C-alpha positions, 0 to 999 in steps of 0.5 A: 220438295218437288215443284209442280209445273203448270202444263197446259193440255193441248187438247183442252186448248184446241177445244177451248179455241173451237168453242170460242170460234163457234160462239158467234155462230151460235149467238147469231140467232139470239139477236132476234126477238123471242117469239111470243106465246101463241096463245094465253088463257085469256084468248084460249076461249076464242079457239074452236074446241075439237075432239073429246078426251081427258087431255087438253092442249092448244094447237095453232096454225100459222099460214103463209100470210101469217094468219093464225087459226087456233084450236083447243084439242081434247083427246085420249091419244098420247102423241100429238101427231095421232091426235091431229091426224084423228081430227084431220088437221094434218096429213102427210107422207110416211118416210124413214124419218117419220111423218112428213107433214105436207098439209095442215088445216087444209093448206098444202105446202111442198118444199120441192115445188114452192120452197115452203114447209110446215115447221112444228113447234112445241110451247113456242120453240122449234120442236126437237122431235117430229109431230108423230113422236112428240108425246102430248103434255096436257096444257101445252101449246103446239103449232105448225107454221108455214116457213 
């Protein structure tokens, strides 16, 4: 009977060591307190209602001072950016990467001049896609925050 040797795969070892080394970097953001939801059913009635349509979502603007302005959006559009553009809540420049939002709720930020920009969030999380490529989910919460 042949005895099976326990050989370690050097590639697996290298990958494992790389993952271990990357853990402190990826965990660094976890020490911060998670952001609380921008709105709830209780305070949604305080939001200004804009638009008409079958689909409803919440939209919040957080300016450079931390002030929040909330809207209850009603639309028949299927993309968040299209709904917000239609209501003149956002404006920006088209680029090869999509819409670069510079103005939200009448407030213009330009990273090149003031080092601030509008960050797009979906349900309290930094969005993984741009506003012009994010499909609307009924009842979702979308926001732009000055950062």
